[in-house]
Backbone as a chain_set.jsonl record, in Angstrom:
{"seq": "MSKTVTAAVLAALTLITGNAMAEESPWLVRVRAVHIDPADKSDPVGGTGASDRLTVSSKTIPEFDVSYFFTKNIATELILTYPQKHDVSLDGAKIGTIKHLPPTLTVQYHFAPDATFRPYVGAGVNYTTFSGVNLLNGAASLEHDSFGLALQAGADVAIDKNWSINFDVKKLQLRSDVFIGGAKASRVKVDPVLVGVGIGYRF", "coords": {"N": [[-96.744, 49.44, -7.076], [-94.467, 49.714, -8.715], [-92.517, 49.416, -6.778], [-92.889, 46.782, -6.097], [-92.186, 45.46, -8.515], [-89.523, 46.251, -8.73], [-88.46, 45.041, -6.433], [-88.853, 42.358, -7.117], [-87.207, 42.102, -9.373], [-84.685, 42.611, -8.219], [-84.549, 40.441, -6.48], [-84.479, 38.324, -8.316], [-82.075, 38.867, -9.649], [-80.289, 38.576, -7.54], [-80.61, 35.835, -7.025], [-79.719, 34.688, -9.463], [-77.064, 35.631, -9.544], [-76.075, 34.463, -7.223], [-76.292, 31.731, -7.867], [-74.486, 31.619, -10.028], [-72.106, 32.252, -8.742], [-71.913, 30.078, -7.118], [-71.361, 27.999, -8.799], [-68.583, 26.126, -9.788], [-65.617, 26.93, -11.611], [-64.673, 25.161, -14.592], [-61.964, 24.897, -14.962], [-58.71, 24.033, -13.879], [-55.49, 24.638, -12.758], [-52.153, 23.517, -12.223], [-48.948, 23.588, -10.615], [-46.091, 21.684, -10.35], [-43.379, 20.053, -8.601], [-41.481, 17.499, -9.852], [-40.182, 14.266, -9.522], [-38.295, 12.237, -11.579], [-37.964, 8.862, -12.007], [-36.359, 6.534, -13.651], [-37.116, 3.214, -14.925], [-35.183, 1.66, -16.108], [-34.85, -0.778, -17.741], [-33.651, -1.662, -20.086], [-32.876, -3.444, -23.133], [-30.041, -5.685, -23.507], [-27.128, -4.298, -25.027], [-26.552, -4.992, -28.292], [-26.696, -7.632, -27.675], [-24.57, -8.487, -26.114], [-24.274, -9.153, -23.486], [-25.787, -9.582, -20.218], [-25.151, -7.529, -18.493], [-24.497, -5.35, -19.999], [-26.171, -2.846, -20.332], [-28.194, -0.04, -21.206], [-28.656, 2.808, -19.207], [-30.649, 5.425, -17.781], [-30.379, 8.595, -16.286], [-31.78, 9.654, -13.122], [-33.959, 12.442, -12.295], [-35.087, 15.657, -11.09], [-37.74, 17.733, -11.949], [-39.483, 20.75, -13.098], [-43.031, 20.999, -13.51], [-45.989, 21.702, -15.359], [-49.472, 21.744, -15.464], [-52.738, 21.499, -16.957], [-56.112, 21.188, -16.214], [-59.392, 20.175, -17.193], [-62.689, 20.074, -16.175], [-65.278, 18.05, -17.027], [-67.488, 17.097, -15.707], [-68.296, 17.088, -12.172], [-66.887, 14.895, -11.336], [-65.41, 13.837, -13.488], [-62.569, 14.522, -15.394], [-60.127, 15.927, -17.642], [-56.603, 15.965, -18.115], [-53.815, 17.81, -19.128], [-50.442, 17.443, -19.26], [-47.483, 19.208, -18.965], [-44.094, 20.185, -19.75], [-40.727, 21.422, -20.186], [-38.129, 20.544, -22.636], [-36.195, 17.89, -21.324], [-32.967, 17.1, -20.069], [-30.952, 14.226, -19.878], [-28.435, 12.12, -18.467], [-26.888, 9.347, -20.065], [-25.91, 6.037, -19.532], [-23.736, 3.218, -20.063], [-23.413, 0.089, -18.895], [-22.675, 1.266, -16.484], [-20.867, 3.291, -17.18], [-20.733, 6.587, -18.362], [-22.033, 7.449, -21.505], [-23.046, 9.512, -22.94], [-25.627, 11.976, -23.631], [-29.178, 12.672, -23.633], [-32.106, 14.467, -24.743], [-35.513, 14.88, -23.901], [-38.99, 15.443, -24.542], [-41.916, 15.127, -22.897], [-45.002, 15.396, -23.228], [-48.176, 14.637, -21.759], [-51.42, 13.23, -21.782], [-54.23, 12.683, -19.836], [-57.249, 11.042, -18.742], [-59.311, 11.564, -16.008], [-60.788, 10.273, -12.954], [-62.433, 11.688, -10.312], [-62.93, 11.074, -6.975], [-64.083, 12.309, -4.693], [-65.085, 15.142, -5.097], [-66.043, 17.351, -3.669], [-65.028, 17.252, -1.154], [-62.534, 17.887, 1.438], [-60.21, 16.35, 1.174], [-59.334, 15.027, -1.854], [-59.17, 12.465, -3.712], [-57.961, 10.904, -6.789], [-57.895, 8.984, -9.853], [-56.249, 8.18, -12.951], [-55.875, 7.658, -16.518], [-54.164, 7.437, -19.636], [-52.411, 8.724, -22.484], [-49.003, 8.976, -23.459], [-46.826, 11.052, -25.217], [-43.669, 11.198, -26.478], [-40.974, 13.095, -27.591], [-37.716, 12.848, -28.824], [-34.664, 14.661, -28.644], [-31.544, 16.393, -29.256], [-29.773, 14.237, -29.069], [-26.9, 12.694, -28.054], [-24.878, 10.303, -28.21], [-22.28, 8.001, -27.64], [-20.419, 9.65, -28.919], [-21.826, 10.504, -31.171], [-22.114, 8.208, -32.657], [-24.258, 6.6, -32.083], [-27.862, 6.537, -32.244], [-31.319, 7.504, -31.624], [-34.788, 6.518, -32.04], [-37.01, 9.059, -33.146], [-39.567, 9.653, -32.106], [-41.916, 8.598, -29.541], [-44.645, 6.697, -28.43], [-46.814, 5.92, -25.746], [-48.496, 4.271, -22.97], [-50.08, 5.81, -20.094], [-50.429, 5.884, -16.61], [-52.059, 7.043, -13.65], [-52.297, 8.373, -10.331], [-53.512, 10.201, -7.566], [-54.016, 13.042, -5.343], [-55.859, 15.916, -4.379], [-55.642, 18.372, -1.888], [-57.74, 20.48, -0.377], [-57.23, 23.907, 0.282], [-58.578, 26.333, 0.37], [-61.428, 27.797, -1.258], [-60.346, 28.124, -3.822], [-57.599, 27.362, -3.859], [-55.306, 24.591, -3.631], [-53.352, 21.817, -2.383], [-51.338, 19.487, -4.069], [-50.725, 16.017, -4.614], [-49.102, 13.583, -6.53], [-48.73, 10.673, -8.567], [-47.29, 9.113, -11.337], [-47.051, 6.624, -13.897], [-45.225, 6.025, -16.715], [-45.105, 4.747, -20.057], [-42.334, 4.613, -21.814], [-40.334, 4.339, -24.465], [-37.674, 3.501, -26.789], [-35.993, 2.605, -29.799], [-32.526, 1.881, -30.168], [-29.93, 2.772, -32.327], [-26.905, 1.79, -33.83], [-24.496, 2.62, -36.08], [-26.459, 2.459, -38.034], [-27.778, 0.058, -37.574], [-30.061, -1.735, -35.514], [-29.345, -1.767, -32.112], [-30.19, -1.933, -29.496], [-32.99, -1.646, -27.217], [-34.266, 0.987, -25.584], [-35.801, 1.134, -22.501], [-37.213, 3.245, -20.727], [-39.462, 3.859, -19.109], [-40.519, 5.476, -16.795], [-41.245, 6.184, -13.292], [-43.049, 8.861, -12.014], [-43.003, 11.072, -9.445], [-44.752, 13.533, -7.847], [-45.246, 16.771, -6.275], [-47.195, 19.6, -5.555], [-48.923, 22.715, -6.172], [-52.274, 23.807, -6.68], [-54.705, 25.731, -8.56], [-58.029, 26.606, -8.745], [-60.087, 28.122, -10.993]], "CA": [[-96.493, 48.495, -8.169], [-93.071, 49.834, -9.122], [-91.696, 48.852, -5.716], [-93.006, 45.322, -6.191], [-91.388, 45.035, -9.666], [-88.115, 46.445, -8.384], [-88.083, 43.999, -5.484], [-88.805, 41.083, -7.837], [-86.007, 42.132, -10.212], [-83.538, 42.475, -7.335], [-84.545, 39.065, -5.986], [-84.046, 37.47, -9.422], [-80.647, 39.11, -9.86], [-79.582, 37.964, -6.418], [-80.647, 34.388, -7.225], [-78.858, 34.364, -10.593], [-75.685, 35.877, -9.139], [-75.712, 33.444, -6.245], [-76.074, 30.464, -8.575], [-73.268, 31.742, -10.83], [-70.963, 32.203, -7.839], [-71.848, 28.741, -6.534], [-70.821, 27.082, -9.784], [-67.134, 26.155, -9.914], [-65.06, 26.955, -12.957], [-64.173, 23.837, -14.995], [-60.521, 24.942, -15.192], [-57.793, 23.885, -12.755], [-54.086, 24.607, -13.168], [-51.24, 23.114, -11.155], [-47.498, 23.61, -10.812], [-45.536, 20.619, -9.517], [-41.996, 19.575, -8.689], [-41.649, 16.076, -10.158], [-38.951, 13.468, -9.589], [-38.361, 11.18, -12.592], [-37.165, 7.696, -11.62], [-36.463, 5.547, -14.741], [-37.082, 1.796, -14.569], [-33.905, 1.148, -16.626], [-34.945, -2.196, -18.108], [-33.3, -1.728, -21.501], [-32.286, -4.688, -23.624], [-28.582, -5.647, -23.63], [-26.666, -3.688, -26.268], [-25.953, -5.925, -29.233], [-26.72, -8.984, -27.147], [-23.23, -8.835, -25.644], [-24.292, -9.649, -22.111], [-26.861, -9.022, -19.407], [-24.731, -6.32, -17.776], [-24.27, -4.247, -20.937], [-27.473, -2.227, -20.526], [-28.259, 1.408, -21.13], [-29.429, 3.369, -18.094], [-30.93, 6.857, -17.892], [-30.278, 9.177, -14.948], [-32.946, 10.252, -12.468], [-33.924, 13.901, -12.334], [-36.258, 16.377, -10.585], [-38.057, 18.755, -12.941], [-40.743, 21.469, -12.912], [-44.116, 20.533, -14.38], [-47.196, 22.539, -15.388], [-50.569, 21.006, -16.088], [-54.047, 22.148, -17.06], [-57.219, 20.24, -16.156], [-60.742, 20.664, -17.511], [-63.691, 19.2, -15.586], [-66.524, 17.908, -17.774], [-68.441, 17.01, -14.607], [-67.563, 17.183, -10.913], [-66.056, 13.711, -11.137], [-64.621, 13.463, -14.674], [-61.745, 15.611, -15.911], [-58.975, 15.575, -18.465], [-55.44, 16.734, -17.685], [-52.68, 17.902, -20.037], [-49.244, 17.609, -18.443], [-46.482, 19.841, -19.821], [-42.831, 20.668, -19.211], [-39.833, 21.765, -21.292], [-37.234, 19.399, -22.904], [-35.354, 17.523, -20.193], [-31.703, 16.478, -20.444], [-30.559, 13.129, -19.0], [-27.219, 11.362, -18.773], [-27.089, 7.947, -20.447], [-24.722, 5.238, -19.211], [-23.688, 1.833, -20.527], [-22.682, -0.724, -17.921], [-22.149, 2.134, -15.439], [-20.01, 4.349, -17.71], [-21.496, 7.564, -19.141], [-21.727, 7.437, -22.94], [-23.628, 10.672, -23.601], [-26.835, 12.588, -23.085], [-30.349, 12.829, -24.498], [-33.174, 15.346, -24.294], [-36.838, 14.394, -24.293], [-40.136, 16.264, -24.184], [-42.936, 14.086, -22.736], [-46.378, 15.799, -22.891], [-49.035, 13.501, -21.433], [-52.842, 13.556, -21.646], [-54.952, 11.648, -19.106], [-58.642, 11.235, -18.324], [-59.303, 11.268, -14.583], [-62.018, 10.186, -12.171], [-62.261, 12.285, -8.985], [-63.865, 10.341, -6.133], [-64.777, 13.156, -3.706], [-64.731, 16.491, -5.554], [-66.478, 18.401, -2.748], [-64.399, 17.042, 0.15], [-61.224, 18.527, 1.612], [-59.272, 15.405, 0.569], [-59.972, 14.701, -3.129], [-58.353, 11.512, -4.471], [-58.337, 10.652, -8.179], [-57.084, 8.087, -10.672], [-56.308, 8.58, -14.349], [-55.189, 6.862, -17.53], [-54.112, 8.165, -20.894], [-51.352, 8.445, -23.446], [-47.813, 9.807, -23.395], [-46.087, 11.218, -26.469], [-42.337, 11.726, -26.182], [-40.093, 13.355, -28.725], [-36.316, 12.91, -28.41], [-33.826, 15.621, -29.369], [-30.244, 16.569, -28.604], [-29.19, 12.923, -28.773], [-25.436, 12.661, -28.218], [-24.464, 9.028, -27.631], [-21.069, 7.417, -28.237], [-19.847, 10.683, -29.806], [-22.59, 10.574, -32.411], [-22.189, 6.918, -33.345], [-25.546, 5.972, -31.776], [-29.017, 7.412, -32.381], [-32.597, 6.996, -31.12], [-36.005, 6.898, -32.755], [-37.354, 10.434, -32.778], [-40.833, 9.736, -31.383], [-42.351, 7.447, -28.761], [-45.993, 6.739, -27.88], [-46.996, 4.905, -24.719], [-49.589, 4.444, -22.023], [-49.787, 6.534, -18.854], [-51.327, 5.649, -15.489], [-51.914, 8.158, -12.725], [-53.091, 8.397, -9.101], [-53.108, 11.345, -6.765], [-55.039, 13.665, -4.507], [-55.809, 17.344, -4.066], [-56.083, 18.719, -0.536], [-58.233, 21.855, -0.496], [-56.838, 24.921, 1.264], [-59.782, 27.157, 0.406], [-62.274, 27.594, -2.442], [-59.572, 28.128, -5.06], [-56.258, 26.814, -3.768], [-55.162, 23.226, -3.112], [-52.052, 21.154, -2.462], [-51.493, 18.295, -4.897], [-49.764, 14.91, -4.584], [-49.407, 12.875, -7.776], [-47.8, 9.641, -9.021], [-47.585, 8.635, -12.685], [-46.186, 5.622, -14.522], [-45.259, 6.235, -18.158], [-44.458, 3.789, -20.958], [-41.473, 5.469, -22.627], [-39.36, 3.428, -25.049], [-37.127, 3.884, -28.092], [-34.922, 1.758, -30.32], [-31.193, 2.481, -30.285], [-29.242, 2.333, -33.542], [-25.468, 2.054, -33.934], [-24.096, 2.353, -37.458], [-27.649, 2.163, -38.834], [-28.377, -1.219, -37.176], [-30.636, -1.71, -34.171], [-28.436, -2.362, -31.143], [-30.86, -2.129, -28.212], [-34.253, -0.934, -27.039], [-34.283, 1.678, -24.301], [-37.077, 1.086, -21.797], [-37.091, 4.166, -19.603], [-40.659, 3.544, -18.319], [-40.273, 6.08, -15.481], [-42.247, 6.58, -12.297], [-42.939, 10.287, -11.733], [-43.618, 11.409, -8.162], [-44.822, 14.99, -7.822], [-45.983, 17.531, -5.262], [-47.335, 20.948, -6.064], [-50.039, 23.533, -5.74], [-53.253, 24.008, -7.739], [-55.627, 26.868, -8.441], [-59.288, 26.405, -9.477], [-60.615, 29.443, -11.337]], "C": [[-95.019, 48.506, -8.568], [-92.148, 49.252, -8.071], [-91.714, 47.331, -5.766], [-92.145, 44.779, -7.325], [-89.904, 45.133, -9.356], [-87.623, 45.354, -7.436], [-87.95, 42.646, -6.17], [-87.56, 40.993, -8.701], [-84.76, 41.921, -9.36], [-83.418, 41.05, -6.806], [-84.042, 38.103, -7.065], [-82.552, 37.618, -9.677], [-79.814, 38.472, -8.76], [-79.499, 36.456, -6.587], [-79.694, 33.967, -8.334], [-77.389, 34.526, -10.222], [-75.198, 34.824, -8.16], [-75.441, 32.109, -6.897], [-74.779, 30.491, -9.365], [-72.031, 31.63, -9.948], [-70.784, 30.809, -7.255], [-71.224, 27.734, -7.498], [-69.302, 27.24, -9.878], [-66.729, 26.258, -11.374], [-64.579, 25.552, -13.319], [-62.654, 23.776, -15.112], [-59.734, 24.873, -13.891], [-56.376, 23.822, -13.303], [-53.235, 24.234, -11.961], [-49.791, 23.344, -11.594], [-46.924, 22.596, -9.836], [-44.014, 20.563, -9.64], [-42.095, 18.062, -8.799], [-40.285, 15.395, -10.221], [-39.169, 12.318, -10.562], [-37.42, 10.053, -12.185], [-37.309, 6.623, -12.698], [-36.386, 4.112, -14.229], [-35.783, 1.142, -15.022], [-33.941, -0.357, -16.862], [-34.648, -2.389, -19.597], [-32.731, -3.097, -21.857], [-30.762, -4.564, -23.642], [-28.175, -5.092, -24.995], [-25.983, -4.744, -27.13], [-25.934, -7.35, -28.75], [-25.392, -9.431, -26.574], [-23.213, -9.374, -24.224], [-25.327, -8.93, -21.29], [-26.461, -7.72, -18.725], [-24.583, -5.115, -18.69], [-25.601, -3.572, -21.295], [-27.362, -0.71, -20.426], [-29.112, 1.818, -19.942], [-29.542, 4.878, -18.266], [-30.997, 7.441, -16.487], [-31.624, 9.685, -14.44], [-32.812, 11.772, -12.481], [-35.194, 14.466, -11.719], [-36.494, 17.577, -11.488], [-39.296, 19.55, -12.524], [-41.784, 20.964, -13.908], [-45.309, 21.47, -14.251], [-48.301, 21.731, -16.047], [-51.866, 21.792, -16.013], [-55.111, 21.059, -17.075], [-58.529, 20.93, -16.526], [-61.737, 19.634, -16.996], [-64.961, 19.207, -16.44], [-67.706, 17.777, -16.818], [-67.635, 17.171, -13.32], [-66.561, 16.039, -10.757], [-65.092, 13.413, -12.278], [-63.891, 14.675, -15.233], [-60.692, 15.052, -16.854], [-57.827, 16.497, -18.082], [-54.339, 16.656, -18.739], [-51.458, 18.295, -19.228], [-48.112, 18.087, -19.342], [-45.213, 20.148, -19.04], [-41.982, 21.122, -20.397], [-38.859, 20.596, -21.509], [-36.253, 19.156, -21.758], [-34.112, 16.761, -20.658], [-31.314, 15.425, -19.411], [-29.21, 12.559, -19.438], [-27.6, 9.926, -19.112], [-25.787, 7.192, -20.187], [-24.865, 3.83, -19.781], [-22.806, 1.053, -19.573], [-21.979, 0.156, -16.893], [-21.284, 3.282, -15.914], [-20.835, 5.288, -18.595], [-21.059, 7.543, -20.599], [-22.354, 8.616, -23.674], [-24.871, 11.183, -22.9], [-27.957, 12.556, -24.127], [-31.265, 13.883, -23.895], [-34.499, 14.743, -24.732], [-37.908, 15.353, -23.786], [-41.351, 15.339, -24.107], [-44.338, 14.595, -22.381], [-47.283, 14.575, -22.744], [-50.467, 13.983, -21.232], [-53.541, 12.395, -20.946], [-56.412, 12.052, -18.906], [-58.732, 10.735, -16.888], [-60.722, 11.067, -14.04], [-61.709, 10.675, -10.755], [-63.347, 11.743, -8.059], [-64.691, 11.245, -5.204], [-64.506, 14.617, -4.015], [-65.126, 17.608, -4.6], [-65.851, 18.279, -1.357], [-63.1, 17.842, 0.25], [-60.135, 17.672, 0.977], [-59.925, 14.808, -0.671], [-59.097, 13.752, -3.96], [-58.867, 11.319, -5.892], [-57.423, 9.592, -8.778], [-57.24, 8.521, -12.121], [-55.561, 7.612, -15.242], [-55.206, 7.635, -18.838], [-52.938, 7.758, -21.746], [-50.225, 9.452, -23.274], [-47.163, 9.848, -24.774], [-44.75, 11.871, -26.127], [-41.565, 11.928, -27.471], [-38.674, 13.548, -28.2], [-35.568, 13.921, -29.28], [-32.491, 15.717, -28.646], [-29.592, 15.261, -28.23], [-27.692, 12.953, -29.072], [-24.915, 11.425, -27.496], [-23.268, 8.465, -28.384], [-20.47, 8.356, -29.281], [-20.522, 10.719, -31.17], [-22.735, 9.268, -33.149], [-23.532, 6.224, -33.14], [-26.665, 7.003, -31.892], [-30.258, 6.721, -31.825], [-33.702, 7.294, -32.122], [-36.449, 8.263, -32.251], [-38.571, 10.509, -31.872], [-41.153, 8.451, -30.635], [-43.771, 7.695, -28.252], [-46.127, 5.629, -26.84], [-48.158, 5.228, -23.812], [-49.124, 5.219, -20.794], [-50.857, 6.193, -17.824], [-51.028, 6.677, -14.406], [-52.794, 7.947, -11.495], [-52.605, 9.572, -8.27], [-54.247, 11.877, -5.926], [-54.778, 15.159, -4.412], [-56.318, 17.535, -2.647], [-56.448, 20.194, -0.544], [-57.72, 22.729, 0.652], [-57.995, 25.893, 1.483], [-60.555, 26.893, -0.878], [-61.458, 27.417, -3.716], [-58.272, 27.335, -4.992], [-56.26, 25.407, -3.172], [-53.71, 22.782, -3.217], [-52.26, 19.831, -3.191], [-50.353, 17.304, -4.677], [-50.115, 13.983, -5.75], [-48.303, 11.858, -8.093], [-48.237, 9.168, -10.401], [-46.585, 7.553, -13.091], [-46.341, 5.764, -16.024], [-44.576, 5.084, -18.884], [-43.668, 4.604, -21.972], [-40.321, 4.616, -23.148], [-38.882, 3.939, -26.408], [-36.048, 2.892, -28.506], [-33.629, 2.553, -30.441], [-30.497, 1.891, -31.507], [-27.764, 2.724, -33.474], [-25.033, 1.653, -35.341], [-25.258, 1.943, -38.339], [-28.341, 0.868, -38.467], [-28.909, -1.104, -35.748], [-29.735, -2.454, -33.201], [-29.1, -2.65, -29.802], [-32.217, -1.432, -28.251], [-34.254, -0.336, -25.642], [-35.693, 1.622, -23.721], [-36.95, 1.949, -20.546], [-38.227, 3.925, -18.605], [-40.6, 4.152, -16.918], [-41.512, 6.137, -14.59], [-41.993, 8.046, -11.975], [-43.711, 10.592, -10.447], [-43.583, 12.928, -8.006], [-45.594, 15.545, -6.646], [-46.052, 18.966, -5.764], [-48.547, 21.656, -5.499], [-50.963, 23.776, -6.926], [-54.146, 25.196, -7.471], [-56.842, 26.595, -9.331], [-59.907, 27.771, -9.734], [-62.099, 29.549, -11.003]], "O": [[-94.401, 47.455, -8.738], [-91.119, 48.664, -8.401], [-90.705, 46.673, -5.516], [-91.453, 43.775, -7.156], [-89.127, 44.231, -9.67], [-86.53, 44.814, -7.601], [-87.048, 41.871, -5.851], [-86.922, 39.942, -8.766], [-83.877, 41.146, -9.729], [-82.315, 40.515, -6.697], [-83.278, 37.182, -6.776], [-81.848, 36.632, -9.894], [-78.758, 37.896, -9.024], [-78.456, 35.855, -6.329], [-78.944, 33.004, -8.176], [-76.564, 33.67, -10.541], [-74.065, 34.35, -8.247], [-74.485, 31.421, -6.541], [-74.043, 29.504, -9.38], [-71.038, 31.008, -10.326], [-69.67, 30.396, -6.934], [-70.634, 26.741, -7.074], [-68.796, 28.352, -10.028], [-67.41, 25.741, -12.26], [-64.121, 24.82, -12.442], [-62.106, 22.699, -15.342], [-60.049, 25.565, -12.924], [-56.093, 23.04, -14.21], [-53.555, 24.588, -10.826], [-49.466, 23.298, -12.781], [-47.225, 22.632, -8.643], [-43.442, 20.971, -10.651], [-42.709, 17.41, -7.954], [-39.361, 15.875, -10.878], [-40.097, 11.524, -10.404], [-36.217, 10.266, -12.037], [-38.281, 5.868, -12.675], [-35.701, 3.818, -13.25], [-35.323, 0.182, -14.403], [-33.172, -1.113, -16.268], [-35.308, -3.175, -20.277], [-32.185, -3.807, -21.013], [-30.239, -3.458, -23.778], [-28.814, -5.391, -26.003], [-24.964, -5.315, -26.741], [-25.25, -8.197, -29.325], [-25.106, -10.627, -26.544], [-22.232, -9.99, -23.807], [-25.713, -7.805, -21.608], [-27.318, -6.895, -18.411], [-24.547, -3.979, -18.217], [-26.094, -3.708, -22.415], [-26.552, -0.173, -19.67], [-30.171, 1.239, -19.702], [-28.652, 5.523, -18.821], [-31.605, 6.848, -15.596], [-32.488, 10.091, -15.218], [-31.723, 12.319, -12.653], [-36.256, 13.849, -11.803], [-35.574, 18.346, -11.764], [-40.076, 19.085, -11.693], [-41.445, 20.552, -15.018], [-45.602, 21.971, -13.165], [-48.079, 21.103, -17.082], [-52.063, 22.63, -15.133], [-55.023, 20.114, -17.859], [-58.746, 22.101, -16.216], [-61.644, 18.454, -17.337], [-65.634, 20.231, -16.562], [-68.793, 18.287, -17.09], [-66.421, 17.369, -13.371], [-65.516, 16.198, -10.125], [-64.052, 12.792, -12.053], [-64.494, 15.712, -15.511], [-60.408, 13.855, -16.854], [-58.041, 17.666, -17.762], [-53.975, 15.569, -19.187], [-51.435, 19.347, -18.588], [-47.81, 17.459, -20.357], [-45.248, 20.347, -17.826], [-42.492, 21.196, -21.515], [-38.767, 19.727, -20.642], [-35.578, 20.071, -21.286], [-34.192, 15.892, -21.527], [-31.34, 15.692, -18.21], [-28.891, 12.522, -20.627], [-28.52, 9.36, -18.521], [-24.707, 7.642, -20.569], [-25.973, 3.323, -19.956], [-21.61, 1.317, -19.453], [-20.859, -0.133, -16.472], [-20.985, 4.179, -15.126], [-21.557, 4.828, -19.48], [-19.868, 7.611, -20.899], [-22.221, 8.725, -24.893], [-25.131, 10.867, -21.739], [-27.715, 12.43, -25.327], [-31.212, 14.16, -22.697], [-34.594, 14.161, -25.813], [-37.753, 15.989, -22.744], [-41.784, 14.814, -25.133], [-44.835, 14.253, -21.307], [-47.173, 13.609, -23.499], [-50.703, 15.009, -20.595], [-53.459, 11.255, -21.402], [-56.757, 13.233, -18.902], [-58.291, 9.628, -16.578], [-61.7, 11.596, -14.567], [-60.829, 10.136, -10.084], [-64.537, 11.923, -8.317], [-65.867, 10.972, -4.96], [-63.772, 15.275, -3.277], [-64.595, 18.714, -4.706], [-66.111, 19.106, -0.483], [-62.63, 18.404, -0.739], [-59.237, 18.197, 0.317], [-60.96, 14.151, -0.563], [-58.356, 14.21, -4.83], [-60.046, 11.536, -6.175], [-56.328, 9.336, -8.277], [-58.233, 9.15, -12.486], [-54.719, 6.843, -14.78], [-56.138, 8.39, -19.117], [-52.515, 6.602, -21.739], [-50.459, 10.625, -22.982], [-46.973, 8.815, -25.415], [-44.709, 12.961, -25.558], [-41.511, 11.046, -28.328], [-38.448, 14.307, -27.258], [-35.804, 14.023, -30.484], [-32.331, 15.18, -27.549], [-28.929, 15.167, -27.197], [-27.277, 13.207, -30.203], [-24.556, 11.487, -26.32], [-23.245, 8.454, -29.615], [-20.072, 7.935, -30.367], [-19.873, 10.935, -32.193], [-23.414, 9.215, -34.174], [-23.909, 5.358, -33.93], [-26.448, 8.194, -31.669], [-30.255, 5.514, -31.583], [-33.58, 8.199, -32.947], [-36.286, 8.584, -31.074], [-38.612, 11.337, -30.962], [-40.729, 7.364, -31.027], [-44.069, 8.76, -27.713], [-45.612, 4.527, -27.032], [-48.734, 6.314, -23.873], [-47.932, 5.276, -20.494], [-52.05, 6.211, -18.129], [-49.891, 7.127, -14.259], [-53.898, 7.413, -11.597], [-51.418, 9.896, -8.275], [-55.302, 11.253, -5.808], [-53.632, 15.607, -4.37], [-57.313, 16.928, -2.252], [-55.583, 21.056, -0.698], [-57.77, 22.347, 1.821], [-58.343, 26.23, 2.614], [-60.351, 25.862, -1.52], [-61.84, 26.644, -4.595], [-57.886, 26.7, -5.973], [-57.093, 25.073, -2.33], [-52.942, 23.299, -4.028], [-53.249, 19.136, -2.955], [-49.186, 17.682, -4.567], [-51.28, 13.635, -5.94], [-47.116, 12.131, -7.919], [-49.409, 8.857, -10.616], [-45.426, 7.571, -12.676], [-47.445, 5.642, -16.555], [-43.597, 4.518, -18.397], [-44.242, 5.211, -22.876], [-39.44, 4.215, -22.386], [-39.576, 4.697, -27.086], [-35.285, 2.401, -27.673], [-33.637, 3.739, -30.771], [-30.475, 0.676, -31.7], [-27.424, 3.849, -33.106], [-25.18, 0.499, -35.745], [-25.084, 1.172, -39.283], [-29.414, 0.59, -39.003], [-28.298, -0.467, -34.891], [-29.396, -3.617, -33.42], [-28.637, -3.508, -29.051], [-32.54, -0.72, -29.202], [-34.244, -1.057, -24.644], [-36.658, 2.016, -24.375], [-36.627, 1.464, -19.462], [-37.988, 3.803, -17.404], [-40.63, 3.41, -15.936], [-42.65, 6.138, -15.061], [-40.859, 8.436, -11.694], [-44.923, 10.391, -10.378], [-42.513, 13.535, -8.031], [-46.476, 14.889, -6.092], [-45.089, 19.485, -6.328], [-49.117, 21.25, -4.486], [-50.495, 23.934, -8.054], [-54.328, 25.62, -6.33], [-56.697, 26.378, -10.534], [-60.217, 28.499, -8.791], [-62.709, 30.594, -11.228]]}, "num_chains": 1, "name": "protein.A"}
């Protein structure tokens, strides 16, 4: 009798452990190298002419993101980095620099979560805060905060159970009014495309 009970307990434990091991963790973290390519479609400064436009420099940055899977197909992703510094030019001549911090939250749909190649699309919101604004030797300023839409597409390529390679493209709506002497002089439309490649780990 005792042998039968022991065998039944061991069988139950084996089943429970096997099921627990089979279940994937809902958490996925990634580290990416991301190239920021601004659209540079700002309004002319003060309406002086079509060529007098503000442009923001391109840049490659590190990015860290955390994803949580509500189901195998549906996840949310929080995209983080540290404040990034960009050169700002007017009609080709550098007029200063700005820093911005653009955390972004998206909701994603993963088409083939159990395959080796796992494409996804996402949409969400971007919140950008500007700091370290130094334009025209302090004569110009920007709005402090910016809210905009974010679109995303990418794919994870599984290496093994935990590790994957990631390819990701995002389009952000990132805009701010420019003020000179307290009067609005232009509207910066950075609206960058972010192209990233990195590595992910599923816990």
